[in-house]
C-alpha positions in Angstrom: 130.2 95.2 119.5 128.5 98.5 118.6 128.2 99.4 114.9 128.8 103.0 113.9 126.9 104.8 111.1 126.8 108.1 109.4 123.1 109.2 109.5 123.3 111.9 106.8 122.4 110.7 103.3 124.0 112.1 100.2 121.7 114.3 98.2 119.5 112.9 95.4 121.6 112.6 92.3 124.9 112.3 94.1 125.2 108.6 93.2 124.7 106.2 90.4 126.4 108.6 87.9 123.4 110.9 87.7 124.3 114.3 86.3 122.7 117.4 87.9 121.0 118.3 84.6 119.5 114.9 84.0 115.8 115.2 82.9 113.4 115.3 85.9 111.3 112.4 84.7 114.3 110.1 84.7 115.1 111.1 88.3 111.7 110.3 89.8 111.7 107.1 91.8 109.1 104.4 91.1 106.9 104.1 94.2 106.7 100.8 96.0 103.5 99.4 97.4 103.1 99.5 101.2 100.6 96.8 102.2 100.5 96.5 106.0 98.5 93.3 105.7 101.5 91.5 104.2 104.8 90.6 105.8 107.8 92.5 104.5 110.0 90.7 102.0 113.4 89.7 103.3 116.7 88.6 101.7 116.1 90.9 98.7 119.8 92.0 98.3 121.9 89.3 96.7 125.4 89.0 95.3 125.7 87.3 91.9 128.3 84.9 90.7 130.2 87.8 89.0 130.3 89.7 92.4 127.7 92.4 91.6 124.8 93.1 93.9 121.2 93.1 92.8 118.2 94.5 94.8 114.6 93.4 94.3 111.4 95.1 95.6 107.9 93.9 95.0 105.3 96.4 93.8 101.7 96.3 92.6 102.9 95.9 89.0 105.6 93.3 89.5 109.2 93.5 90.8 111.6 96.4 90.7 115.3 95.5 90.2 118.4 97.5 90.7 121.8 96.1 89.6 125.4 97.3 90.4 127.1 98.3 87.1 130.4 97.1 88.4 131.7 95.0 91.4 131.6 97.0 94.6 129.7 99.9 93.1 129.0 102.7 93.6 127.0 103.0 90.4 123.7 101.1 89.8 121.4 100.6 86.9 117.6 100.5 87.2 115.1 100.2 88.6 113.9 97.9 85.9 110.3 96.7 86.2 109.9 92.9 86.0 106.2 93.0 85.2 103.8 90.4 86.8 100.1 91.2 86.7 98.2 90.4 89.9 101.3 89.6 91.9 100.9 90.5 95.6 103.6 92.9 96.7 105.5 90.2 98.5 108.3 87.9 97.4 110.2 84.9 98.5 113.8 85.2 97.1 116.2 82.3 96.9 119.6 82.0 95.4 121.4 78.9 94.2 125.1 78.2 94.7 125.6 78.9 91.0 124.1 82.3 91.4 120.6 81.7 89.9 118.0 83.9 91.6 114.5 82.4 92.1 111.5 84.7 92.7 108.2 83.3 94.1 105.0 85.0 94.9 101.2 84.8 95.0 99.0 86.0 92.2 95.4 87.1 92.7 93.1 87.6 89.8 89.6 88.9 90.6 86.5 87.0 89.4 83.0 88.3 89.2 81.5 84.9 90.3 83.2 84.3 93.6 86.7 84.2 95.2 89.8 85.3 93.3 91.8 82.9 91.2 94.9 82.3 93.3 98.1 80.7 92.2 101.9 80.7 92.9 104.2 82.3 90.4 107.9 81.5 89.8 110.5 83.2 87.7 114.3 82.8 87.6 117.2 85.1 86.7 120.2 83.1 85.5 122.8 85.9 85.4 123.2 89.3 87.1 121.5 92.0 85.2 120.1 89.7 82.5 116.4 89.4 81.6 114.1 87.4 83.9 112.7 84.2 82.5 108.9 84.3 82.0 106.8 83.9 85.1 105.5 80.4 85.4 102.3 79.4 87.3 102.8 76.6 89.8 99.1 76.3 90.6 98.0 76.0 94.3 97.7 73.2 96.7 93.9 73.2 96.6 93.4 72.8 92.9 90.1 74.1 91.6 88.7 75.0 95.0 89.0 78.7 94.7 87.7 79.5 98.2 90.4 77.4 99.8 93.1 78.6 97.4 92.3 82.2 98.3 93.1 81.4 101.9 96.7 80.0 101.4 99.7 81.6 103.1 102.8 83.2 101.5 105.6 81.0 100.1 109.0 80.5 101.6 111.7 78.9 99.4 115.2 77.5 99.5 117.5 76.1 96.7 119.0 72.7 97.6 122.5 71.4 96.8 121.3 70.1 93.4 120.1 73.6 92.4 116.4 72.6 92.8 113.8 74.9 94.5 111.8 73.8 97.5 108.8 75.9 98.4 106.6 75.7 101.5 103.4 77.5 102.5 100.6 77.2 105.0 97.4 75.8 103.4 93.8 76.6 104.0 93.4 73.5 106.2 96.0 74.7 108.7 98.7 72.3 107.4 101.9 72.6 105.5 102.0 72.3 101.7 105.2 71.8 99.8 106.3 71.7 96.2 109.7 71.1 94.7 111.6 70.7 91.5 113.3 67.6 90.2 117.0 67.9 89.3 115.9 68.4 85.6 113.9 71.5 86.6 110.4 70.0 86.3 108.1 70.9 89.2 106.6 67.9 91.1 103.1 67.6 92.4 102.0 69.3 95.6 102.7 67.4 98.9 103.3 68.5 102.4 102.8 67.5 106.0 100.1 67.4 108.7 100.7 69.4 111.8 99.1 66.6 113.8 96.2 68.4 115.4 98.0 71.8 115.6 96.5 74.3 113.2 99.2 76.5 111.6 98.4 80.2 111.8 101.5 82.0 110.6 103.7 82.2 107.6 106.3 79.5 106.8 110.0 80.2 107.0 112.4 77.8 105.3 116.2 77.8 105.6 119.0 75.4 104.7 122.1 74.5 106.6 125.6 74.4 105.1 125.2 70.6 105.1 122.0 70.7 103.0 119.4 70.0 105.7 116.2 72.1 105.2 114.5 73.5 108.2 110.9 74.7 108.1 109.3 76.7 110.9 105.7 77.8 111.1 103.9 79.6 114.0 100.8 78.1 115.5 99.0 79.3 118.6 101.7 79.9 121.3 104.2 77.5 119.6 106.5 77.2 116.6 106.0 74.0 114.7 109.2 72.6 113.2 109.9 70.2 110.3 113.1 69.0 108.7 114.1 67.5 105.3 117.4 65.7 105.7 118.1 65.4 101.9 116.6 66.8 98.7 114.5 63.6 98.1 113.7 62.8 101.7 110.2 63.3 103.3 109.5 66.1 105.7 109.9 64.9 109.3 108.6 66.6 112.5 111.4 68.0 114.6 111.6 69.7 117.9 108.9 72.5 118.3 109.3 75.5 120.5 106.3 75.7 122.8 105.4 79.0 124.4 106.8 81.1 121.6 104.6 84.0 120.5 105.7 85.0 117.1 104.7 88.3 115.4 103.4 87.4 111.9 105.9 87.0 109.1 109.0 87.7 111.2 110.9 84.4 111.3 114.3 84.4 109.5 117.4 82.3 110.0 121.2 82.3 109.5 123.8 79.6 109.3 125.8 79.9 112.5 127.8 76.7 112.7 128.5 73.4 111.0 125.0 72.0 110.2 123.4 74.5 112.5 120.9 77.4 112.0 119.9 80.1 114.4 116.3 81.3 114.0 115.2 84.8 114.7 111.8 86.2 115.2 109.9 89.1 116.8 107.9 88.5 119.9 104.2 89.2 119.4 103.9 90.7 122.8 106.6 93.4 123.0 108.0 93.2 119.4 111.5 92.7 120.5 113.9 90.1 118.9 114.4 86.5 119.9 117.1 84.1 118.8 116.6 80.3 119.0 118.4 77.1 118.3 116.7 73.8 118.9 117.5 72.5 122.3 117.8 75.9 123.9 115.5 78.6 125.2 114.9 81.6 122.9 117.3 84.4 123.8 116.0 88.0 124.1 118.0 90.5 122.0 116.0 93.7 122.6 115.5 95.8 119.5 111.8 96.7 119.5 110.7 97.2 116.0 108.6 95.9 113.1 108.9 93.2 110.5 111.5 90.5 110.1 115.3 90.8 110.6 118.0 91.0 108.0 120.9 88.7 108.9 124.5 88.3 107.8 127.3 86.2 109.3 130.8 87.5 108.5 134.1 88.2 110.3 134.5 91.7 111.9 138.1 92.5 113.0 138.8 88.8 112.8 135.9 87.7 115.0 133.0 85.5 113.7 130.0 87.8 114.1 126.3 87.8 113.2 125.0 91.1 112.0 121.3 92.0 112.3 119.3 94.9 110.8 115.7 95.8 111.3 113.2 98.6 110.9 112.7 100.1 114.3 109.5 101.6 115.7 110.4 105.1 114.4 110.8 103.7 110.9 114.6 104.1 110.7 116.9 101.1 110.1 118.9 99.9 113.1 121.9 97.6 113.0 123.5 95.4 115.6 126.2 92.7 115.8 127.4 90.1 118.3 129.8 87.1 118.4 128.1 84.3 116.5 126.0 82.0 118.8 127.0 84.0 121.9 123.8 85.8 122.6 124.8 86.2 126.2 127.4 88.7 125.1 124.7 91.2 124.4 124.4 93.8 121.6 123.5 97.4 120.9 121.1 98.6 118.3 122.4 101.6 116.4 120.1 103.8 114.3 121.1 104.7 110.8 119.7 106.7 108.0 116.1 107.9 107.4 112.8 106.1 107.7 112.3 103.2 105.3 109.5 100.9 104.2 109.5 97.2 104.5 112.5 95.4 105.9 116.2 96.4 105.4 118.6 94.0 103.7 122.2 92.9 104.4 124.9 91.5 102.0 128.6 91.4 101.4 129.6 93.2 98.2 132.2 92.0 95.8 135.0 93.5 97.9 133.8 91.8 101.1 132.3 95.0 102.6 129.1 94.8 104.6 126.2 96.6 102.7 123.1 97.7 104.4 120.2 98.6 102.1 116.6 99.8 102.4 113.9 101.4 100.3 112.7 104.8 101.4 109.1 106.1 101.5 109.1 107.3 97.8 110.5 104.0 96.5 114.2 104.9 96.2 116.9 102.4 97.0 119.3 103.6 99.7 122.7 101.9 100.4 125.3 102.3 103.1 128.7 100.4 102.8 131.2 99.4 105.5 134.1 101.9 105.9 137.7 100.8 105.4 138.5 101.0 109.1 138.3 98.7 112.1 134.9 97.7 113.5 131.6 97.9 111.8 131.4 101.6 110.8 129.2 102.5 107.8 129.7 105.3 105.3 126.9 107.9 104.7 123.8 106.6 103.0 123.6 107.0 99.2 120.3 107.3 97.4 120.3 105.4 94.1 118.3 107.4 91.6 117.2 106.4 88.1 
């Protein structure tokens, strides 16, 4: 299956209800921070309970948020700045079944007498377009040891079937640290798991099956270490690793591809092409040389159950591909679309069930392409969402 896309973007001001005579200062996008030392944020385009899409982009000053003004667009409000001083320009974004969006990140506050103060920040948005609740510090797994706290990895989070958040990160000792909420919303103490002699080196990637099982993957030297949590209150248990895997930093993502099953995707650290893996099988090579993690979406296309992938290619442009779900042997073609972007693209279904591909361009403008009302996976021309 080969997606089709119109490359040409609409001119600035052609979307979001912007009149040609709108004041110049209202039409200037807010720049995003490009920090090559940090993995790109994934899963940043989400549909709320009311059917409207919201996009989130981390910056040096906090988080930018764009919101559809009505279901299916094309108009958007924003970007609104959700201020958070000291937040690294990276987010873990997790959505509950009830539509609550949880944002988690790492805050660094410089100190003159040694390592930075480092802690985890969490905030939640209960309804689409509504104000974000205040950022809350969750501390760090190393307590008052500022040197170790400064060496922690980045969080990955999922929301379980009770609506509680579970976050995971690599700690300074090379193990896995975990923290979760109780059903009442109170955060529990830090816990985690030992990698049993294997030092974790990469960033954690947590995902949850449709049956509520939580999978956690973390790269180590030439292997991917794997834990599972069967139920919200169950302990983490070591599961089947994938030895021999060379994972590019910060590139593991996952999609639900069957009853109780996840397919994990990452980028090979040697040739930067895409791999797909399910426990019990060998990783499948899917081509697509590029940078950063994959955006993923499982949805029917012409009545066929398909997995759609999007990535930032080596030339900086988004590329999109699709194949029959769990049939990696069928092959896929990567189709370029739009202009160069920063970070990772995002995929979602809008309130009318159309595939939406989104990215942020070099000057911080949100760009969106929607699926055409015709057979196949053809995309309309890109639209730049201006303030």
